[in-house]
C-alpha positions in Angstrom: -0.1 0.0 0.0 1.1 3.5 -0.7 1.3 6.3 1.8 0.2 10.0 1.8 3.8 10.9 1.5 4.4 9.0 -1.8 6.3 10.7 -4.3 4.6 13.0 -6.2 6.4 12.4 -9.6 4.9 8.7 -9.6 2.3 8.2 -12.5 -0.1 5.6 -12.6 1.0 2.6 -14.5 -2.3 0.5 -14.8 -5.9 1.3 -15.9 -8.5 2.2 -13.4 -11.6 0.7 -15.1 -13.2 -0.4 -11.8 -15.4 -3.0 -13.5 -17.0 -0.9 -15.9 -18.6 2.6 -16.1 -16.4 5.4 -17.2 -13.4 3.2 -16.5 -12.0 1.1 -19.3 -8.4 1.9 -20.8 -5.5 -0.2 -21.3 -2.4 -1.4 -19.1 -0.2 1.6 -18.3 -2.3 4.3 -18.8 -5.5 6.0 -17.1 -8.9 6.4 -18.5 -9.8 10.1 -19.5 -12.3 10.2 -16.7 -9.8 9.4 -13.8 -7.0 11.6 -15.5 -8.6 14.7 -14.2 -7.8 13.6 -10.9 -4.0 13.3 -11.5 -3.2 17.2 -10.3 -4.8 15.9 -6.8 -2.1 13.1 -6.8 0.6 15.6 -7.3 -0.7 18.5 -4.7 1.4 18.8 -1.4 1.1 16.2 0.7 -1.0 18.5 3.3 -3.4 19.4 0.7 -3.7 16.2 -1.4 -7.1 15.1 0.4 -8.7 18.1 0.0 -7.4 18.3 -3.8 -8.7 15.1 -4.4 -12.3 15.3 -2.7 -12.5 18.9 -4.6 -11.6 17.2 -8.2 -14.0 14.6 -7.6 -16.5 16.9 -6.5 -16.0 19.0 -9.7 -15.9 16.0 -12.0 -19.2 14.7 -10.8 -20.7 18.5 -11.2 -19.4 19.1 -14.6 -20.9 16.1 -16.1 -17.2 14.4 -16.5 -18.4 11.4 -14.4 -22.0 10.8 -15.3 -24.7 9.7 -13.2 -24.6 5.8 -12.5 -21.0 5.7 -13.4 -19.0 3.5 -11.0 -15.9 4.3 -9.7 -12.9 1.9 -9.1 -12.4 0.8 -6.0 -10.4 2.4 -3.4 -7.5 0.1 -3.6 -7.5 0.5 -7.4 -7.5 3.8 -7.8 -5.1 4.5 -4.9 -2.7 2.4 -6.7 -3.4 4.3 -10.2 -3.2 7.6 -8.7 0.0 6.8 -6.3 -1.7 8.0 -2.9 -2.8 5.8 0.1 -5.8 4.1 0.3 -7.0 5.6 3.0 -6.9 9.1 1.3 -9.2 7.5 -1.4 -11.4 5.9 1.2 -11.9 9.3 2.9 -12.6 11.2 -0.3 -15.3 8.6 -1.2 -17.0 8.8 2.4 -17.1 12.6 2.2 -18.7 12.7 -1.1 -21.3 9.9 -0.1 -22.2 12.3 2.8 -22.7 14.9 0.6 -24.7 12.8 -1.9 -22.4 13.2 -5.0 -21.7 9.5 -4.5 -23.7 6.3 -3.5 -22.5 3.2 -2.3 -23.7 -0.4 -0.6 -21.7 -3.3 0.9 -20.3 -5.5 -1.6 -22.1 -3.5 -4.3 -19.0 -0.8 -5.0 -19.2 3.2 -5.2 -21.4 5.0 -8.0 -22.1 8.5 -9.0 -25.4 9.8 -7.7 -28.2 10.0 -10.0 -29.4 13.1 -7.9 -26.5 15.3 -8.9 -27.2 17.8 -11.6 -24.5 19.1 -14.3 -22.7 22.3 -13.3 -24.4 25.5 -13.8 -23.8 27.5 -16.8 -21.1 30.2 -16.6 -22.4 33.6 -14.9 -24.0 35.8 -17.6 -23.5 39.8 -17.0 -27.0 41.4 -17.0 -26.1 44.8 -16.1 -28.6 47.5 -17.7 -26.9 48.1 -20.9 -27.6 48.5 -24.5 -26.1 45.2 -26.2 -24.2 46.2 -29.6 -25.3 50.3 -29.5 -22.7 52.2 -31.5 -24.4 55.3 -29.3 -26.2 54.9 -26.1 -28.3 58.2 -25.3 -30.2 56.9 -22.6 -30.2 58.6 -19.2 -29.2 58.0 -15.9 -25.4 57.1 -15.9 -22.3 59.3 -15.2 -19.4 59.4 -16.8 -17.6 56.6 -15.1 -14.1 57.2 -16.3 -14.3 60.5 -14.3 -14.2 58.2 -10.8 -11.3 59.3 -8.7 -9.4 56.3 -8.7 -6.1 57.7 -7.1 -7.9 59.8 -4.4 -10.3 56.5 -3.9 -7.2 54.4 -3.5 -5.4 56.8 -1.3 -8.5 56.9 1.0 -8.8 53.0 1.2 -4.9 53.0 2.3 -5.7 55.7 4.9 -8.7 53.7 6.1 -6.8 50.2 6.2 -4.0 51.8 8.0 -6.0 53.2 11.1 -9.5 51.0 11.0 -9.3 48.8 14.3 -10.0 45.3 14.2 -13.3 45.7 16.1 -14.6 48.0 13.6 -15.0 45.2 11.1 -17.9 43.4 13.0 -21.2 44.3 12.5 -21.7 47.8 12.0 -24.7 50.2 13.3 -27.5 49.4 10.8 -27.6 53.3 10.8 -24.1 53.6 9.1 -20.8 54.0 10.7 -20.6 57.2 13.3 -18.0 58.8 11.1 -20.0 58.7 7.6 -23.1 59.7 9.1 -21.2 63.1 10.8 -19.5 63.4 7.5 -22.5 63.3 5.2 -24.6 65.2 7.7 -22.0 68.1 7.5 -21.7 67.8 3.6 -25.5 67.8 3.0 -26.4 70.8 5.4 -23.3 72.9 3.8 -24.4 71.9 -0.1 -28.0 70.9 -0.1 -29.6 72.8 2.9 -30.7 69.9 4.8 -31.5 69.7 8.2 -29.3 66.8 9.0 -28.9 65.4 12.4 -26.4 62.1 12.2 -28.7 60.4 14.3 -31.7 60.3 11.9 -29.4 59.9 8.8 -29.2 55.9 7.6 -26.5 55.0 5.2 -28.2 52.5 2.4 -27.6 51.1 -0.7 -28.5 53.8 -2.8 -32.1 55.4 -3.1 -33.5 51.9 -4.2 -32.8 50.8 -1.0 -34.0 53.9 0.6 -37.3 53.8 -1.5 -38.0 49.8 -0.4 -37.1 50.7 3.5 -39.7 53.7 3.7 -42.2 51.6 1.8 -42.0 48.9 4.2 -42.5 51.4 7.0 -45.3 52.9 5.5 -46.9 49.8 4.5 -46.7 48.8 8.5 -48.7 52.2 9.3 -51.5 51.0 6.9 -50.5 53.2 4.0 -51.9 51.3 0.8 -50.7 53.6 -2.1 -48.2 56.4 -2.9 -48.2 59.0 -5.2 -45.7 59.1 -7.7 -45.1 61.8 -10.4 -46.2 61.4 -13.8 -44.2 61.3 -16.0 -41.6 60.0 -13.6 -39.0 57.2 -12.9 -40.4 53.9 -13.5 -38.3 52.6 -10.7 -40.5 54.4 -8.1 -43.4 52.2 -9.0 -41.7 49.0 -9.0 -39.6 49.7 -6.0 -43.1 50.4 -4.0 -44.4 47.6 -5.5 -42.0 45.1 -4.3 -42.8 46.5 -0.5 -46.4 45.6 -1.3 -47.4 49.3 -2.0 -49.5 50.4 -5.1 -48.9 53.8 -6.8 -51.1 56.5 -7.9 -49.7 58.4 -10.9 -50.3 62.4 -10.4 -49.5 64.9 -13.2 -47.4 67.9 -13.2 -47.8 71.4 -14.0 -45.5 74.1 -15.0 -44.8 74.4 -11.1 -44.5 70.9 -10.2 -46.7 68.4 -9.1 -50.2 69.6 -9.6 -52.0 70.3 -6.3 -55.7 69.5 -7.4 -55.1 66.0 -8.3 -52.8 65.6 -5.5 -55.5 66.4 -3.0 -58.3 64.3 -4.8 -56.0 61.2 -4.7 -56.2 60.6 -0.9 -52.8 59.1 -0.8 -50.7 60.0 2.6 -47.6 59.9 0.8 -45.7 61.1 -2.2 -42.4 60.9 -4.2 -41.2 64.0 -5.6 -37.9 65.0 -7.4 -38.3 68.8 -6.9 -34.7 70.1 -7.4 -34.6 68.6 -11.0 -38.0 66.9 -11.8 -37.3 63.5 -13.6 -37.6 63.2 -16.7 -39.3 66.7 -17.2 -36.3 68.7 -16.2 -38.4 71.5 -14.4 -37.6 72.6 -10.9 -40.3 72.8 -8.8 -41.4 76.5 -7.9 -41.1 78.3 -4.7 -44.9 78.7 -4.4 -45.5 75.0 -5.5 -42.9 73.8 -2.8 -44.7 75.8 0.1 -48.1 74.4 -1.2 -46.9 70.9 -1.1 -45.3 71.2 2.4 -48.6 72.9 3.4 -50.6 69.6 1.7 -48.4 67.3 4.0 -48.9 69.4 7.3 -53.0 69.3 6.4 -53.4 65.8 6.0 -50.8 64.2 8.1 -48.5 63.1 5.1 -45.0 62.1 4.1 -42.9 63.5 1.0 -40.3 61.4 0.0 -37.8 64.0 -1.5 -35.4 61.9 -4.3 -32.6 64.4 -4.9 -31.0 62.2 -7.6 -28.7 65.2 -9.1 -29.4 68.1 -7.0 -25.5 69.1 -7.0 -25.6 69.7 -10.9 -27.3 72.9 -11.5 -25.1 75.2 -14.4 -27.0 78.5 -14.8 -27.1 79.2 -11.0 -26.5 77.9 -7.6 -28.4 74.7 -6.6 -31.6 75.2 -5.3 -31.7 73.7 -1.7 -33.6 70.7 -0.6 -37.2 70.7 0.4 -36.2 68.7 3.4 -34.7 71.7 4.9 -38.2 73.7 5.4 -39.8 71.1 7.1 -37.6 68.0 8.2 -40.6 66.4 10.0 -42.5 65.9 6.9 -39.8 65.1 4.1 -37.7 61.9 4.0 -34.6 63.0 2.3 -32.9 60.5 -0.1 -29.7 60.7 -2.0 -26.4 58.7 -3.3 -23.2 59.1 -5.0 -24.5 57.2 -8.1 -24.4 60.2 -10.0 -21.4 62.0 -8.3 -18.9 58.9 -8.2 -20.4 55.5 -9.6 -23.6 53.5 -9.2 -21.7 50.6 -8.5 -20.4 51.5 -5.1 -24.0 51.0 -3.9 -23.9 54.1 -1.0 -26.7 56.1 -0.3 -28.3 57.8 2.5 -31.7 58.5 3.8 -32.7 61.4 6.5 -36.1 60.7 8.2 -38.3 62.3 10.4 -37.9 61.7 14.3 -41.5 59.8 13.8 -40.2 57.3 11.5 -36.2 57.0 12.1 -36.3 54.0 14.5 -38.8 51.9 12.2 -36.5 52.4 9.2 -33.4 51.6 11.0 -35.1 48.0 12.4 -36.1 47.4 8.9 -32.7 48.1 7.7 -31.3 45.6 10.3 -33.5 43.0 9.1 -32.7 43.8 5.5 -29.0 43.1 5.6 -27.4 44.1 9.1 -25.6 47.1 7.4 -23.7 48.6 4.7 -20.1 47.1 4.1 -17.8 48.8 6.8 -14.6 49.5 4.6 -16.6 51.2 1.9 -18.4 53.4 4.4 -14.8 54.4 6.2 -13.3 55.2 2.7 -16.2 57.7 1.8 -16.1 59.2 5.1 -12.4 59.8 4.7 -12.9 60.7 1.0 -15.6 63.5 2.2 -13.5 64.9 5.2 -10.5 65.2 3.6 -12.4 67.2 0.4 -12.1 64.9 -2.3 -16.1 64.7 -2.6 -16.3 68.2 -3.0 -13.3 68.1 -5.6 -15.2 65.5 -7.4 -18.4 67.3 -7.8 -16.7 70.7 -9.0 -14.8 68.3 -11.8 -18.1 66.3 -12.7 -19.9 69.8 -12.8 -17.7 71.5 -15.6 -17.6 68.1 -17.5 -21.2 67.8 -17.4 -21.8 71.3 -18.2 -19.8 71.2 -21.2 -21.5 68.2 -22.4 -25.1 69.5 -21.9 -23.8 72.4 -24.2 -22.5 70.2 -26.8 -25.8 68.1 -26.8 -27.8 71.2 -27.3 -25.2 72.7 -30.0 -25.4 69.0 -32.0 -29.2 69.2 -31.8 -29.4 72.6 -33.4 -27.1 71.6 -36.0 -28.7 68.3 -37.1 -32.3 68.7 -35.9 -33.0 72.5 -36.2 -36.1 73.5 -34.4 -35.6 71.0 -31.8 -37.1 72.4 -28.4 -35.0 71.8 -25.1 -37.1 72.1 -22.0 -36.4 72.0 -18.4 -33.4 74.0 -16.5 -30.0 73.5 -17.0 -29.0 70.6 -14.7 -28.5 67.0 -14.1 -27.4 64.7 -16.5 -30.1 64.6 -19.5 -32.4 66.9 -21.3 -36.1 66.5 -22.7 -35.5 67.2 -26.7 -38.5 67.5 -28.7 -37.7 67.1 -32.3 -39.9 68.6 -34.5 -43.1 66.9 -36.2 -41.0 66.3 -39.5 -38.7 63.6 -37.6 -41.6 61.4 -36.9 -43.6 59.8 -36.4 -41.9 58.2 -33.3 -42.1 54.7 -33.9 -40.4 55.3 -37.1 -37.5 57.2 -35.9 -37.0 54.8 -32.7 -36.8 51.8 -35.2 -34.3 53.7 -37.7 -32.3 54.8 -34.6 -32.3 51.0 -33.5 -31.3 50.1 -36.8 -28.3 52.3 -36.7 -27.2 51.0 -33.4 -28.1 54.2 -31.6 -30.0 53.7 -28.2 -32.7 56.3 -27.2 -35.4 56.6 -24.5 -38.8 58.3 -25.6 -40.4 60.2 -23.2 -43.4 57.9 -23.2 -41.0 55.4 -21.5 -41.6 57.4 -18.0 -45.3 57.3 -18.4 -45.8 60.7 -20.5 -48.8 60.8 -22.9 -48.6 61.0 -26.6 -47.4 64.1 -28.1 -50.4 65.9 -29.5 -48.5 68.0 -31.8 -46.5 65.3 -33.7 -43.1 66.2 -32.4 -41.1 63.5 -31.1 -40.2 63.8 -27.2 -36.9 62.1 -26.2 -35.3 62.0 -23.2 -31.4 62.1 -23.9 -28.5 61.5 -21.9 -25.5 63.1 -22.1 -23.1 62.8 -19.0 -21.6 59.6 -20.0 -20.5 60.9 -23.5 -17.8 62.9 -24.5 -18.6 66.3 -26.5 -17.0 64.4 -29.2 -19.2 61.3 -28.9 -22.2 63.3 -28.6 -21.6 65.5 -32.0 -20.9 62.1 -33.9 -24.0 60.4 -32.2 -26.4 63.0 -33.0 -24.8 63.3 -36.5 -25.5 59.6 -37.1 -29.2 59.8 -35.8 -29.7 62.2 -38.4 -27.9 60.1 -41.1 -30.1 57.0 -39.9 -33.3 59.3 -40.4 -32.2 60.4 -43.7 -31.2 57.2 -45.2 -34.0 54.9 -43.6 -32.1 53.4 -40.9 -28.9 52.0 -43.0 -26.0 52.7 -40.6 -23.6 55.2 -42.0 -20.5 54.1 -43.4 
């Protein structure tokens, strides 16, 4: 009998057919089914048993060892691999306990019929437009602007000073240093009343929305008002918490008050700094009326401040929450300023809702990753976040100007609505570029991804114009100019991709 200390250079010298199944072969060689175990046989002695078990397990999962295959006896396989019989016996016993193998007294060892072949490789289903030459859909910042150097420096600083105890389960509200840093930042930049004890760090506005939805449902709320047109994500997120949504129309000042009052809802979602998608900013009068409605009806307003830092013609208007922090749940994230993949955002709740939101956050995920929170806190405190906002603001202002100029050149007569802010515009192409479906079809044929305003719940255009929600932040000025030119060529050529 060989031992686990067998010379790793030894090679099998006889067949390992074990009486059938995947065995077979001829003297002096192993069947291909068993050759996959050879790397385990030459593994370091201390890890050889683990390697053998892993190799057998993977062979069964992948289908190399099919269900019903009879394995060689432990003595035969040990001799062929040049390892101890005990090593093979232990592997067989372990995989039998895990149901990969089955055995019976005097009946040998077989691959279990209950094992399925390995799962397919993971696919990337991130929301992208596959094969698009130009993607004008809104919502994505320029990810090349992510401050890799400054972020890496903040990571090194954090790793050097973070105590071991900080790596345990965090306060579900978030790390105290991040909540304090965010409170100072939001008070200074957005005029928010930011008590760190009422600030909850969460995985973006999406999680903030669901946290609020669960708490509202527990309070007996059945439905939430949403802007119409508005972000389709709000409806789907509230639906996941068991709440319905009531579409509420807009006028030139913001959310229309009369339909809101008639709706009977006790909660509403708004984007007052830069309404998505129309691009309007709520007027001062409408902001006051909306808060009056909330006080009179004991209602809650969720403020989605998704791009409030990006105003290009003047200083940004302060957040609605600053006027009445007991009626407004304020939400935001770094998705537009840094990167959506960080999954870092915040929620500032009224005192009456804070503890229930924190309790729900605790049961949802036990808190956000500690290291990411600590890095963001350091990045804010050292001024990196302010520098990043200034950098993005310069770039996005230039790109908005490039988009407007390109539309003027290639689609003369296009009306651009909304304030000069954010990462998208509403462009209403003249009726001669319609019908809308024809333009969209020709654009798709040319590899140009567009988002019509109707996708956000807007009614069809009565005057025949073609309203589009065009994102520009993720494209360079040159890309924007070429993309709009390609869209014009696609329209003229009936969809044939320009050479």
